[in-house]
SEKOLMAR-274559 format. One record per residue (C-alpha): chain; x, y, z; residue in one letter; residue number from 1. Coordinates in Angstrom, 3 decimals. Example, Ala and Ser with C-alpha at 12.3 -4.5 7.8 and 13.67 -1.06 7.14 Angstrom:
(pt "A"; (12.300; -4.500; 7.800); "A"; 1)
(pt "A"; (13.670; -1.060; 7.140); "S"; 2)
END
This chain:
(pt "A"; (7.156; 24.352; 3.828); "M"; 1)
(pt "A"; (9.332; 25.964; 1.527); "D"; 2)
(pt "A"; (11.784; 26.892; 3.570); "S"; 3)
(pt "A"; (12.236; 23.212; 4.999); "C"; 4)
(pt "A"; (14.246; 20.105; 3.975); "I"; 5)
(pt "A"; (13.367; 16.718; 5.429); "A"; 6)
(pt "A"; (15.964; 13.907; 6.435); "I"; 7)
(pt "A"; (14.110; 10.436; 7.481); "I"; 8)
(pt "A"; (16.284; 7.798; 9.258); "L"; 9)
(pt "A"; (16.059; 4.522; 7.413); "A"; 10)
(pt "A"; (19.366; 2.833; 7.854); "A"; 11)
(pt "A"; (19.045; 0.078; 10.563); "G"; 12)
(pt "A"; (18.994; -2.998; 10.397); "K"; 13)
(pt "A"; (16.174; -3.394; 12.609); "G"; 14)
(pt "A"; (17.609; -6.542; 14.248); "T"; 15)
(pt "A"; (14.297; -7.368; 16.762); "R"; 16)
(pt "A"; (12.241; -7.941; 13.277); "M"; 17)
(pt "A"; (14.532; -11.316; 12.477); "K"; 18)
(pt "A"; (14.030; -11.132; 9.101); "S"; 19)
(pt "A"; (16.171; -10.583; 5.600); "S"; 20)
(pt "A"; (14.042; -7.431; 4.431); "L"; 21)
(pt "A"; (15.352; -4.198; 5.692); "P"; 22)
(pt "A"; (12.832; -2.867; 8.432); "K"; 23)
(pt "A"; (11.759; -0.047; 6.148); "A"; 24)
(pt "A"; (10.296; -1.895; 3.362); "L"; 25)
(pt "A"; (7.873; -4.686; 6.242); "H"; 26)
(pt "A"; (4.405; -4.277; 4.692); "P"; 27)
(pt "A"; (1.799; -1.536; 6.009); "L"; 28)
(pt "A"; (-1.627; -1.489; 4.608); "A"; 29)
(pt "A"; (-0.246; -2.922; 1.427); "G"; 30)
(pt "A"; (2.648; -0.361; 1.294); "L"; 31)
(pt "A"; (6.658; -0.506; 2.596); "P"; 32)
(pt "A"; (6.933; 0.670; 5.986); "M"; 33)
(pt "A"; (8.529; 3.898; 4.661); "A"; 34)
(pt "A"; (6.436; 5.139; 2.182); "V"; 35)
(pt "A"; (3.965; 6.150; 5.321); "H"; 36)
(pt "A"; (6.091; 8.472; 6.538); "V"; 37)
(pt "A"; (7.496; 9.866; 3.436); "I"; 38)
(pt "A"; (3.992; 10.508; 2.283); "E"; 39)
(pt "A"; (2.875; 11.939; 5.569); "S"; 40)
(pt "A"; (6.183; 14.455; 4.903); "V"; 41)
(pt "A"; (5.594; 15.027; 1.700); "R"; 42)
(pt "A"; (1.676; 16.200; 2.542); "Q"; 43)
(pt "A"; (3.237; 18.797; 4.630); "V"; 44)
(pt "A"; (5.136; 20.355; 1.815); "G"; 45)
(pt "A"; (8.629; 20.187; 2.253); "V"; 46)
(pt "A"; (10.542; 21.495; -0.793); "S"; 47)
(pt "A"; (13.230; 18.640; -0.435); "R"; 48)
(pt "A"; (12.844; 14.729; 1.207); "I"; 49)
(pt "A"; (16.247; 13.304; 2.071); "L"; 50)
(pt "A"; (16.044; 9.266; 3.154); "L"; 51)
(pt "A"; (19.327; 7.796; 4.899); "V"; 52)
(pt "A"; (19.928; 4.112; 3.960); "V"; 53)
(pt "A"; (22.590; 1.970; 5.039); "G"; 54)
(pt "A"; (21.575; -1.751; 5.953); "H"; 55)
(pt "A"; (20.796; -3.498; 2.847); "K"; 56)
(pt "A"; (20.559; -0.141; 0.705); "S"; 57)
(pt "A"; (20.127; -1.396; -2.503); "Q"; 58)
(pt "A"; (16.918; -2.768; -1.601); "R"; 59)
(pt "A"; (15.551; -0.122; -0.145); "V"; 60)
(pt "A"; (16.399; 2.101; -3.332); "R"; 61)
(pt "A"; (14.571; -0.114; -5.444); "E"; 62)
(pt "A"; (11.550; -0.507; -3.587); "S"; 63)
(pt "A"; (11.100; 2.929; -3.316); "L"; 64)
(pt "A"; (12.378; 4.325; -6.233); "G"; 65)
(pt "A"; (12.627; 8.387; -6.813); "D"; 66)
(pt "A"; (10.102; 9.064; -4.285); "S"; 67)
(pt "A"; (12.891; 10.201; -3.026); "V"; 68)
(pt "A"; (16.746; 11.516; -2.848); "E"; 69)
(pt "A"; (19.162; 9.018; -0.670); "Y"; 70)
(pt "A"; (21.860; 9.214; 1.348); "V"; 71)
(pt "A"; (23.896; 6.379; 2.141); "E"; 72)
(pt "A"; (25.440; 5.962; 6.238); "Q"; 73)
(pt "A"; (27.370; 3.035; 5.203); "S"; 74)
(pt "A"; (28.136; 2.340; 9.126); "E"; 75)
(pt "A"; (25.552; 2.305; 11.363); "Q"; 76)
(pt "A"; (27.047; 4.459; 14.277); "L"; 77)
(pt "A"; (23.523; 5.853; 16.096); "G"; 78)
(pt "A"; (20.831; 8.870; 14.675); "T"; 79)
(pt "A"; (23.251; 11.447; 15.223); "G"; 80)
(pt "A"; (26.227; 10.283; 13.158); "H"; 81)
(pt "A"; (22.442; 9.219; 10.094); "A"; 82)
(pt "A"; (21.517; 13.027; 10.176); "V"; 83)
(pt "A"; (25.506; 13.854; 10.126); "L"; 84)
(pt "A"; (25.737; 12.470; 6.625); "Q"; 85)
(pt "A"; (23.357; 14.705; 4.893); "V"; 86)
(pt "A"; (25.567; 18.258; 6.260); "S"; 87)
(pt "A"; (27.681; 17.439; 2.542); "Q"; 88)
(pt "A"; (24.624; 17.591; -0.079); "P"; 89)
(pt "A"; (22.638; 20.032; 2.383); "L"; 90)
(pt "A"; (25.701; 22.775; 2.942); "Q"; 91)
(pt "A"; (24.444; 24.858; 1.592); "A"; 92)
(pt "A"; (21.159; 25.040; 3.391); "W"; 93)
(pt "A"; (20.409; 27.472; 5.761); "A"; 94)
(pt "A"; (16.165; 26.488; 6.801); "G"; 95)
(pt "A"; (14.584; 24.344; 8.454); "D"; 96)
(pt "A"; (15.953; 20.383; 9.296); "L"; 97)
(pt "A"; (12.960; 18.079; 9.943); "L"; 98)
(pt "A"; (14.472; 14.446; 11.640); "V"; 99)
(pt "A"; (11.863; 11.512; 12.070); "L"; 100)
(pt "A"; (12.184; 7.913; 11.386); "C"; 101)
(pt "A"; (11.021; 5.786; 8.629); "G"; 102)
(pt "A"; (10.190; 3.332; 11.266); "D"; 103)
(pt "A"; (6.959; 5.979; 12.721); "T"; 104)
(pt "A"; (4.651; 4.805; 10.304); "P"; 105)
(pt "A"; (1.008; 6.509; 11.914); "L"; 106)
(pt "A"; (2.868; 9.735; 12.273); "I"; 107)
(pt "A"; (0.075; 12.123; 10.637); "S"; 108)
(pt "A"; (0.532; 15.460; 7.898); "P"; 109)
(pt "A"; (-1.664; 17.425; 11.195); "Q"; 110)
(pt "A"; (0.823; 16.538; 13.676); "T"; 111)
(pt "A"; (4.544; 17.367; 11.248); "L"; 112)
(pt "A"; (2.718; 20.349; 10.963); "E"; 113)
(pt "A"; (1.791; 21.632; 14.789); "S"; 114)
(pt "A"; (5.683; 20.865; 14.740); "L"; 115)
(pt "A"; (6.698; 23.267; 12.386); "L"; 116)
(pt "A"; (4.065; 26.251; 13.662); "V"; 117)
(pt "A"; (5.396; 26.134; 16.416); "H"; 118)
(pt "A"; (9.227; 25.938; 15.731); "H"; 119)
(pt "A"; (8.741; 28.916; 13.825); "R"; 120)
(pt "A"; (6.451; 30.667; 15.638); "A"; 121)
(pt "A"; (9.006; 30.501; 18.643); "S"; 122)
(pt "A"; (11.762; 31.152; 17.252); "G"; 123)
(pt "A"; (13.315; 27.703; 18.386); "A"; 124)
(pt "A"; (16.738; 26.183; 17.966); "T"; 125)
(pt "A"; (15.796; 23.201; 18.506); "V"; 126)
(pt "A"; (12.266; 21.513; 18.771); "S"; 127)
(pt "A"; (10.852; 18.201; 19.053); "M"; 128)
(pt "A"; (7.611; 16.371; 19.447); "L"; 129)
(pt "A"; (7.058; 14.449; 22.576); "S"; 130)
(pt "A"; (4.337; 11.996; 24.149); "G"; 131)
(pt "A"; (2.578; 11.424; 27.224); "M"; 132)
(pt "A"; (0.895; 7.995; 28.674); "G"; 133)
(pt "A"; (0.663; 5.254; 25.220); "G"; 134)
(pt "A"; (2.761; 2.690; 24.241); "Y"; 135)
(pt "A"; (6.312; 4.018; 24.567); "H"; 136)
(pt "A"; (8.907; 0.977; 24.436); "A"; 137)
(pt "A"; (12.307; 1.933; 24.830); "G"; 138)
(pt "A"; (11.984; 5.174; 24.560); "A"; 139)
(pt "A"; (14.073; 8.444; 26.173); "G"; 140)
(pt "A"; (12.410; 10.685; 28.917); "R"; 141)
(pt "A"; (12.282; 13.954; 28.297); "V"; 142)
(pt "A"; (14.070; 16.005; 30.871); "V"; 143)
(pt "A"; (12.717; 19.334; 32.668); "R"; 144)
(pt "A"; (14.242; 21.681; 34.836); "D"; 145)
(pt "A"; (12.564; 23.045; 37.965); "E"; 146)
(pt "A"; (10.579; 26.475; 35.671); "E"; 147)
(pt "A"; (9.619; 23.356; 33.208); "G"; 148)
(pt "A"; (11.888; 23.515; 30.074); "R"; 149)
(pt "A"; (13.908; 20.933; 28.812); "V"; 150)
(pt "A"; (16.931; 20.140; 29.914); "A"; 151)
(pt "A"; (17.728; 17.172; 28.093); "G"; 152)
(pt "A"; (16.896; 13.821; 26.835); "I"; 153)
(pt "A"; (17.966; 10.771; 28.257); "V"; 154)
(pt "A"; (17.836; 6.885; 26.785); "E"; 155)
(pt "A"; (15.563; 4.488; 28.636); "E"; 156)
(pt "A"; (18.828; 2.284; 29.043); "K"; 157)
(pt "A"; (21.060; 4.770; 30.541); "E"; 158)
(pt "A"; (17.887; 6.123; 32.765); "A"; 159)
(pt "A"; (18.243; 6.262; 36.411); "T"; 160)
(pt "A"; (15.138; 4.359; 38.533); "T"; 161)
(pt "A"; (14.034; 8.159; 39.199); "S"; 162)
(pt "A"; (13.757; 8.879; 35.559); "Q"; 163)
(pt "A"; (12.655; 6.443; 34.608); "L"; 164)
(pt "A"; (9.297; 7.417; 36.312); "E"; 165)
(pt "A"; (9.837; 10.823; 33.990); "I"; 166)
(pt "A"; (6.140; 10.522; 31.989); "K"; 167)
(pt "A"; (7.093; 12.758; 29.089); "E"; 168)
(pt "A"; (9.106; 11.048; 26.625); "W"; 169)
(pt "A"; (10.776; 11.434; 23.465); "N"; 170)
(pt "A"; (8.906; 10.871; 19.833); "T"; 171)
(pt "A"; (12.659; 10.813; 18.055); "G"; 172)
(pt "A"; (10.578; 13.505; 15.558); "I"; 173)
(pt "A"; (12.558; 17.024; 15.845); "Y"; 174)
(pt "A"; (13.261; 20.114; 14.148); "C"; 175)
(pt "A"; (16.357; 22.250; 13.421); "F"; 176)
(pt "A"; (17.872; 25.444; 12.696); "R"; 177)
(pt "A"; (20.856; 24.859; 10.323); "V"; 178)
(pt "A"; (23.846; 25.529; 9.492); "P"; 179)
(pt "A"; (23.703; 25.508; 13.635); "W"; 180)
(pt "A"; (23.354; 22.139; 13.659); "L"; 181)
(pt "A"; (26.624; 20.635; 11.733); "W"; 182)
(pt "A"; (29.456; 22.107; 13.994); "G"; 183)
(pt "A"; (27.116; 20.037; 17.107); "L"; 184)
(pt "A"; (26.905; 16.605; 14.887); "L"; 185)
(pt "A"; (30.869; 16.488; 14.803); "T"; 186)
(pt "A"; (31.536; 16.623; 18.433); "N"; 187)
(pt "A"; (28.957; 14.263; 20.220); "L"; 188)
(pt "A"; (29.749; 12.498; 22.437); "P"; 189)
(pt "A"; (30.408; 8.339; 22.009); "L"; 190)
(pt "A"; (28.022; 6.292; 24.215); "H"; 191)
(pt "A"; (29.460; 2.751; 25.435); "P"; 192)
(pt "A"; (27.085; 1.019; 22.617); "N"; 193)
(pt "A"; (29.514; 2.619; 20.085); "G"; 194)
(pt "A"; (26.831; 4.710; 18.995); "E"; 195)
(pt "A"; (26.137; 8.778; 18.208); "Y"; 196)
(pt "A"; (22.998; 10.229; 20.243); "Y"; 197)
(pt "A"; (21.094; 12.735; 18.182); "L"; 198)
(pt "A"; (19.520; 13.386; 21.420); "T"; 199)
(pt "A"; (22.901; 14.829; 22.750); "D"; 200)
(pt "A"; (22.522; 17.534; 20.498); "V"; 201)
(pt "A"; (19.915; 18.976; 22.835); "V"; 202)
(pt "A"; (21.131; 18.604; 25.993); "V"; 203)
(pt "A"; (24.729; 20.039; 23.795); "T"; 204)
(pt "A"; (21.868; 23.423; 22.950); "A"; 205)
(pt "A"; (20.605; 23.918; 26.364); "V"; 206)
(pt "A"; (23.999; 23.882; 27.414); "A"; 207)
(pt "A"; (25.238; 26.751; 25.021); "K"; 208)
(pt "A"; (22.023; 28.792; 26.019); "G"; 209)
(pt "A"; (19.791; 27.847; 23.004); "E"; 210)
(pt "A"; (15.821; 27.727; 23.011); "S"; 211)
(pt "A"; (14.885; 24.567; 22.792); "V"; 212)
(pt "A"; (11.303; 23.639; 22.657); "E"; 213)
(pt "A"; (9.016; 20.298; 23.429); "A"; 214)
(pt "A"; (5.587; 20.216; 22.154); "T"; 215)
(pt "A"; (3.210; 17.583; 23.068); "L"; 216)
(pt "A"; (1.549; 15.358; 20.509); "G"; 217)
(pt "A"; (-2.162; 15.413; 20.891); "A"; 218)
(pt "A"; (-2.054; 11.420; 20.081); "D"; 219)
(pt "A"; (0.796; 8.708; 21.572); "P"; 220)
(pt "A"; (0.186; 6.539; 19.354); "G"; 221)
(pt "A"; (1.136; 8.359; 16.235); "E"; 222)
(pt "A"; (4.357; 7.975; 17.291); "F"; 223)
(pt "A"; (5.127; 3.831; 17.147); "L"; 224)
(pt "A"; (8.131; 3.448; 16.281); "G"; 225)
(pt "A"; (8.424; -0.273; 14.384); "I"; 226)
(pt "A"; (11.372; -2.602; 16.044); "N"; 227)
(pt "A"; (9.273; -6.128; 16.318); "S"; 228)
(pt "A"; (6.514; -7.603; 14.888); "R"; 229)
(pt "A"; (4.107; -7.457; 17.571); "V"; 230)
(pt "A"; (4.864; -3.507; 16.894); "E"; 231)
(pt "A"; (4.325; -4.017; 13.612); "L"; 232)
(pt "A"; (0.884; -5.549; 14.034); "A"; 233)
(pt "A"; (0.080; -2.958; 16.363); "L"; 234)
(pt "A"; (0.741; -0.372; 13.388); "A"; 235)
(pt "A"; (-1.189; -2.551; 10.704); "E"; 236)
(pt "A"; (-4.659; -2.198; 13.117); "G"; 237)
(pt "A"; (-4.360; 1.294; 13.636); "V"; 238)
(pt "A"; (-3.830; 2.365; 10.041); "L"; 239)
(pt "A"; (-6.553; -0.237; 8.838); "R"; 240)
(pt "A"; (-9.006; 1.347; 10.773); "Q"; 241)
(pt "A"; (-7.948; 4.848; 9.881); "R"; 242)
(pt "A"; (-8.506; 3.492; 6.596); "I"; 243)
(pt "A"; (-11.714; 1.694; 7.203); "R"; 244)
(pt "A"; (-13.533; 5.005; 8.770); "E"; 245)
(pt "A"; (-12.414; 7.139; 5.940); "R"; 246)
(pt "A"; (-14.166; 5.009; 3.624); "L"; 247)
(pt "A"; (-17.474; 5.301; 5.779); "M"; 248)
(pt "A"; (-17.178; 8.980; 6.517); "V"; 249)
(pt "A"; (-16.950; 9.545; 2.813); "E"; 250)
(pt "A"; (-20.331; 7.254; 2.360); "G"; 251)
(pt "A"; (-19.250; 3.495; 2.137); "V"; 252)
(pt "A"; (-21.061; 1.085; 4.167); "T"; 253)
(pt "A"; (-18.689; -1.514; 6.096); "L"; 254)
(pt "A"; (-21.236; -4.157; 7.260); "S"; 255)
(pt "A"; (-19.046; -6.033; 9.717); "D"; 256)
(pt "A"; (-15.546; -3.498; 9.763); "P"; 257)
(pt "A"; (-13.074; -5.272; 11.857); "S"; 258)
(pt "A"; (-13.477; -8.288; 9.214); "S"; 259)
(pt "A"; (-12.984; -5.926; 6.161); "I"; 260)
(pt "A"; (-9.337; -5.426; 4.961); "Y"; 261)
(pt "A"; (-8.473; -2.110; 2.626); "I"; 262)
(pt "A"; (-5.046; -1.288; 1.797); "D"; 263)
(pt "A"; (-3.816; 2.572; 1.957); "Q"; 264)
(pt "A"; (-4.484; 3.387; -1.312); "W"; 265)
(pt "A"; (-7.507; 2.323; -2.408); "V"; 266)
(pt "A"; (-10.262; 4.350; -3.783); "K"; 267)
(pt "A"; (-14.190; 3.161; -3.343); "V"; 268)
(pt "A"; (-17.110; 4.691; -4.395); "G"; 269)
(pt "A"; (-20.539; 5.834; -2.646); "A"; 270)
(pt "A"; (-23.030; 4.140; -1.671); "D"; 271)
(pt "A"; (-21.028; 0.941; -2.308); "T"; 272)
(pt "A"; (-21.265; -1.946; 0.377); "I"; 273)
(pt "A"; (-18.678; -4.339; 1.774); "I"; 274)
(pt "A"; (-19.155; -7.487; 3.311); "Y"; 275)
(pt "A"; (-17.442; -9.499; 5.783); "P"; 276)
(pt "A"; (-14.474; -11.459; 4.764); "N"; 277)
(pt "A"; (-13.726; -9.084; 2.329); "T"; 278)
(pt "A"; (-10.038; -7.791; 1.165); "Y"; 279)
(pt "A"; (-9.103; -4.882; -1.269); "I"; 280)
(pt "A"; (-5.945; -4.561; -1.696); "L"; 281)
(pt "A"; (-3.055; -3.209; -4.013); "G"; 282)
(pt "A"; (-3.923; 0.172; -5.821); "R"; 283)
(pt "A"; (-7.479; -1.018; -6.438); "S"; 284)
(pt "A"; (-10.464; 1.453; -7.781); "Q"; 285)
(pt "A"; (-14.217; 0.306; -6.596); "V"; 286)
(pt "A"; (-16.670; 2.976; -8.209); "G"; 287)
(pt "A"; (-20.037; 3.743; -6.545); "Q"; 288)
(pt "A"; (-22.955; 1.693; -5.502); "G"; 289)
(pt "A"; (-20.772; -1.917; -5.827); "C"; 290)
(pt "A"; (-21.514; -5.024; -3.883); "L"; 291)
(pt "A"; (-18.518; -6.760; -2.525); "L"; 292)
(pt "A"; (-18.119; -10.038; -0.592); "G"; 293)
(pt "A"; (-18.760; -11.599; 1.750); "P"; 294)
(pt "A"; (-15.307; -13.296; 1.477); "N"; 295)
(pt "A"; (-13.615; -11.881; -1.990); "S"; 296)
(pt "A"; (-10.378; -10.582; -2.578); "I"; 297)
(pt "A"; (-9.685; -7.711; -5.069); "I"; 298)
(pt "A"; (-6.589; -7.074; -5.756); "K"; 299)
(pt "A"; (-4.927; -3.910; -8.227); "D"; 300)
(pt "A"; (-8.063; -4.236; -10.110); "S"; 301)
(pt "A"; (-10.292; -1.135; -11.344); "V"; 302)
(pt "A"; (-14.737; -1.891; -11.055); "L"; 303)
(pt "A"; (-17.037; 0.455; -12.508); "G"; 304)
(pt "A"; (-20.322; 1.397; -10.768); "D"; 305)
(pt "A"; (-22.767; -0.835; -10.134); "G"; 306)
(pt "A"; (-20.510; -3.864; -10.148); "C"; 307)
(pt "A"; (-21.015; -6.836; -7.761); "T"; 308)
(pt "A"; (-18.223; -9.542; -7.212); "V"; 309)
(pt "A"; (-18.770; -12.442; -4.666); "L"; 310)
(pt "A"; (-17.294; -14.799; -3.010); "S"; 311)
(pt "A"; (-14.484; -14.420; -5.461); "S"; 312)
(pt "A"; (-11.089; -13.326; -6.767); "V"; 313)
(pt "A"; (-10.414; -10.284; -8.615); "V"; 314)
(pt "A"; (-6.769; -9.940; -9.556); "E"; 315)
(pt "A"; (-5.483; -7.659; -11.991); "G"; 316)
(pt "A"; (-8.563; -7.023; -14.144); "A"; 317)
(pt "A"; (-10.883; -3.906; -14.808); "T"; 318)
(pt "A"; (-14.723; -4.835; -15.110); "L"; 319)
(pt "A"; (-17.039; -1.588; -16.389); "E"; 320)
(pt "A"; (-20.015; -0.938; -14.726); "G"; 321)
(pt "A"; (-22.908; -3.277; -14.429); "Q"; 322)
(pt "A"; (-20.685; -6.542; -13.697); "V"; 323)
(pt "A"; (-21.838; -9.701; -11.264); "D"; 324)
(pt "A"; (-19.018; -11.793; -10.822); "V"; 325)
(pt "A"; (-19.655; -15.294; -8.795); "G"; 326)
(pt "A"; (-19.393; -16.927; -6.625); "P"; 327)
(pt "A"; (-16.539; -18.968; -6.643); "F"; 328)
(pt "A"; (-14.481; -17.687; -9.616); "C"; 329)
(pt "A"; (-10.827; -16.496; -9.997); "H"; 330)
(pt "A"; (-10.503; -13.527; -12.763); "I"; 331)
(pt "A"; (-6.992; -13.286; -13.360); "R"; 332)
(pt "A"; (-4.872; -10.581; -14.709); "P"; 333)
(pt "A"; (-5.439; -9.173; -17.567); "G"; 334)
(pt "A"; (-8.627; -9.289; -17.923); "V"; 335)
(pt "A"; (-11.283; -6.836; -18.879); "Y"; 336)
(pt "A"; (-15.150; -7.195; -18.583); "L"; 337)
(pt "A"; (-17.266; -4.940; -20.377); "E"; 338)
(pt "A"; (-20.998; -3.152; -19.142); "T"; 339)
(pt "A"; (-23.118; -5.916; -18.655); "G"; 340)
(pt "A"; (-20.777; -9.029; -18.650); "V"; 341)
(pt "A"; (-22.510; -11.981; -16.040); "H"; 342)
(pt "A"; (-19.877; -14.485; -14.609); "V"; 343)
(pt "A"; (-21.595; -17.512; -12.688); "G"; 344)
(pt "A"; (-20.017; -19.386; -10.304); "N"; 345)
(pt "A"; (-16.747; -21.498; -10.904); "Y"; 346)
(pt "A"; (-15.331; -19.578; -13.359); "V"; 347)
(pt "A"; (-11.729; -18.658; -14.048); "E"; 348)
(pt "A"; (-10.815; -16.223; -16.873); "L"; 349)
(pt "A"; (-7.334; -15.419; -17.977); "K"; 350)
(pt "A"; (-5.754; -12.552; -20.312); "A"; 351)
(pt "A"; (-9.144; -11.987; -21.998); "S"; 352)
(pt "A"; (-12.238; -9.434; -22.997); "R"; 353)
(pt "A"; (-15.424; -10.115; -22.720); "L"; 354)
(pt "A"; (-17.882; -7.567; -24.932); "G"; 355)
(pt "A"; (-21.122; -5.874; -23.257); "R"; 356)
(pt "A"; (-23.815; -8.409; -21.730); "G"; 357)
(pt "A"; (-21.809; -11.167; -22.562); "T"; 358)
(pt "A"; (-22.858; -14.412; -19.688); "K"; 359)
(pt "A"; (-20.546; -17.293; -18.796); "I"; 360)
(pt "A"; (-23.068; -19.056; -16.716); "G"; 361)
(pt "A"; (-20.884; -21.558; -14.292); "H"; 362)
(pt "A"; (-18.040; -23.942; -14.992); "F"; 363)
(pt "A"; (-15.516; -23.131; -17.196); "S"; 364)
(pt "A"; (-12.422; -21.326; -18.371); "Y"; 365)
(pt "A"; (-11.619; -18.903; -20.834); "V"; 366)
(pt "A"; (-8.372; -17.770; -21.225); "G"; 367)
(pt "A"; (-6.262; -15.502; -24.426); "D"; 368)
(pt "A"; (-9.536; -15.117; -25.646); "A"; 369)
(pt "A"; (-11.075; -12.364; -27.274); "L"; 370)
(pt "A"; (-14.909; -12.136; -26.800); "V"; 371)
(pt "A"; (-17.365; -10.191; -28.600); "G"; 372)
(pt "A"; (-20.849; -8.680; -27.078); "N"; 373)
(pt "A"; (-23.961; -11.127; -26.260); "N"; 374)
(pt "A"; (-21.883; -14.290; -26.349); "V"; 375)
(pt "A"; (-23.490; -17.258; -24.027); "N"; 376)
(pt "A"; (-21.008; -19.842; -22.800); "I"; 377)
(pt "A"; (-22.319; -22.481; -21.716); "G"; 378)
(pt "A"; (-21.669; -24.736; -18.619); "A"; 379)
(pt "A"; (-17.836; -26.112; -19.194); "G"; 380)
(pt "A"; (-17.003; -24.685; -22.162); "T"; 381)
(pt "A"; (-12.500; -24.253; -22.140); "V"; 382)
(pt "A"; (-10.818; -22.192; -24.139); "T"; 383)
(pt "A"; (-7.297; -25.114; -24.929); "A"; 384)
(pt "A"; (-5.239; -22.289; -25.185); "N"; 385)
(pt "A"; (-1.899; -24.177; -24.639); "Y"; 386)
(pt "A"; (-0.378; -25.968; -26.594); "D"; 387)
(pt "A"; (2.942; -27.996; -24.326); "G"; 388)
(pt "A"; (4.887; -24.967; -25.890); "K"; 389)
(pt "A"; (2.764; -21.544; -27.039); "A"; 390)
(pt "A"; (-0.241; -19.599; -25.823); "K"; 391)
(pt "A"; (-2.953; -19.020; -28.936); "H"; 392)
(pt "A"; (-5.869; -17.362; -28.829); "Q"; 393)
(pt "A"; (-9.476; -18.014; -29.677); "T"; 394)
(pt "A"; (-11.706; -15.338; -30.882); "I"; 395)
(pt "A"; (-15.603; -15.255; -30.225); "I"; 396)
(pt "A"; (-17.757; -13.144; -32.305); "E"; 397)
(pt "A"; (-20.902; -10.755; -31.765); "D"; 398)
(pt "A"; (-23.615; -13.243; -30.553); "G"; 399)
(pt "A"; (-22.154; -16.719; -30.450); "V"; 400)
(pt "A"; (-24.127; -19.424; -28.451); "F"; 401)
(pt "A"; (-21.419; -21.592; -27.346); "V"; 402)
(pt "A"; (-23.070; -24.856; -26.336); "G"; 403)
(pt "A"; (-22.524; -27.044; -22.635); "S"; 404)
(pt "A"; (-18.934; -29.440; -22.711); "D"; 405)
(pt "A"; (-17.566; -27.114; -26.160); "S"; 406)
(pt "A"; (-13.248; -27.456; -25.862); "I"; 407)
(pt "A"; (-12.478; -24.865; -28.684); "L"; 408)
(pt "A"; (-8.693; -25.419; -29.173); "V"; 409)
(pt "A"; (-6.776; -22.179; -29.675); "A"; 410)
(pt "A"; (-6.545; -20.800; -32.209); "P"; 411)
(pt "A"; (-9.772; -20.537; -33.434); "V"; 412)
(pt "A"; (-12.402; -18.231; -34.872); "R"; 413)
(pt "A"; (-15.602; -18.512; -34.192); "V"; 414)
(pt "A"; (-18.189; -16.366; -36.302); "G"; 415)
(pt "A"; (-20.671; -13.701; -35.591); "A"; 416)
(pt "A"; (-23.973; -15.585; -34.270); "R"; 417)
(pt "A"; (-22.579; -19.127; -34.544); "A"; 418)
(pt "A"; (-23.468; -22.238; -32.108); "V"; 419)
(pt "A"; (-21.021; -24.676; -30.935); "T"; 420)
(pt "A"; (-23.465; -27.916; -29.925); "G"; 421)
(pt "A"; (-22.990; -29.834; -26.353); "A"; 422)
(pt "A"; (-19.868; -31.599; -26.283); "G"; 423)
(pt "A"; (-18.234; -29.849; -29.385); "S"; 424)
(pt "A"; (-14.709; -30.364; -29.502); "V"; 425)
(pt "A"; (-13.564; -26.728; -32.048); "V"; 426)
(pt "A"; (-10.645; -27.881; -33.740); "T"; 427)
(pt "A"; (-11.027; -25.088; -36.590); "K"; 428)
(pt "A"; (-12.656; -21.827; -37.329); "D"; 429)
(pt "A"; (-16.500; -21.502; -37.582); "V"; 430)
(pt "A"; (-18.417; -19.465; -41.030); "P"; 431)
(pt "A"; (-20.566; -16.714; -39.303); "P"; 432)
(pt "A"; (-23.741; -18.263; -38.578); "G"; 433)
(pt "A"; (-23.486; -22.196; -38.900); "A"; 434)
(pt "A"; (-24.091; -24.209; -36.503); "I"; 435)
(pt "A"; (-20.944; -26.749; -35.823); "V"; 436)
(pt "A"; (-21.380; -30.339; -33.161); "Y"; 437)
(pt "A"; (-19.181; -33.496; -32.849); "G"; 438)
(pt "A"; (-15.708; -34.038; -32.094); "I"; 439)
(pt "A"; (-14.133; -32.826; -33.696); "P"; 440)
(pt "A"; (-16.719; -30.124; -34.918); "A"; 441)
(pt "A"; (-18.446; -29.553; -38.246); "R"; 442)
(pt "A"; (-20.535; -27.594; -39.848); "V"; 443)
(pt "A"; (-23.936; -29.541; -39.720); "R"; 444)
(pt "A"; (-25.856; -26.366; -41.035); "R"; 445)
(pt "A"; (-26.736; -22.682; -40.717); "E"; 446)
(pt "A"; (-28.303; -20.989; -37.726); "R"; 447)
(pt "A"; (-32.808; -20.519; -38.288); "G"; 448)
(pt "A"; (-32.115; -23.427; -41.069); "K"; 449)
END
């Protein structure tokens, strides 16, 4: 749709949300509400996307970044006034203008595409999407003449009793021909509430004999406008279910779908099984054939094929293939686990890398550490990485055996194939192949002798 530009209206205060957060930024399935709208519009292939901002506009800009162009509406004087703000940057534009609201996160690219196709095919000056049935609190009614042609739109709060009985309602999604639109926007009537309505453009177009088309959307649920926390929860439920259904179609097993929460941009490979009460959040990527949950949280992490995460939290971490974690572990940001690593119960890892085949059975803390391949870390091991002022690194080389209840006081290095005895407090570097124990730990003999 190269000859179409999209305008997304997101300047309102969202008073009924009762929040200090701009309505456009309220999260849904891990993304700000407006991002869902932006992504649907982007998939239609429009040439430009302009976001009209107003209330706390700087916060909106900072959150959404340069994903769209911004137009400021310094005073929030209604939808008609909001669209008028883009007339200057689009003064030379002579194509079609798609207009929708930033609080309709359920709208699909397919529905927008159908509107644009019908608009082009009919040659209409104004085209709009309408709904029938479904949840439509506060929506204006589409008024038609005796021949079934669109005669106008009346807002619900200004509608008569008979007009409120009309079943067809306005979704607030339009396609206009410009520059025809700009002249009308400067002459819209001011309503008693001090606002200029974009719906009045439809009335004026009809009066001037212009062609106005209304396309009935197949799924009225797509047009849900978010004006309260109740509607926010409704939209959250719909989005979560869409994600679950998409993943199951792609070959992912969800053992109890309604208890599993997966964010919009998460990717999960085929033959992965996800058990109840599991959350996969942010931009996480999960490989094929994994077992996740029950009762696990995975956030902004990458898991390779064949990983298991049982009743544990993994955040900001990378797990290569065949890594198993849990139960009751906390894998914190900056952790990298190579192929075949085993992390048992009640283990916390932070900003550390563990080499291939390394095992931590239980009850241990490893932070700011570089651990080699095939290392065994016994129960109760702690890397004492913080001296009260700064963090220090622990290095454990390949094949080391760390005895239970060892404390490694960083900065310290344990050489390849060395052994620390149970209860050792290691304060100095351990030579390769040495056996140390005691408080403080001392070299007693070499391994194998």
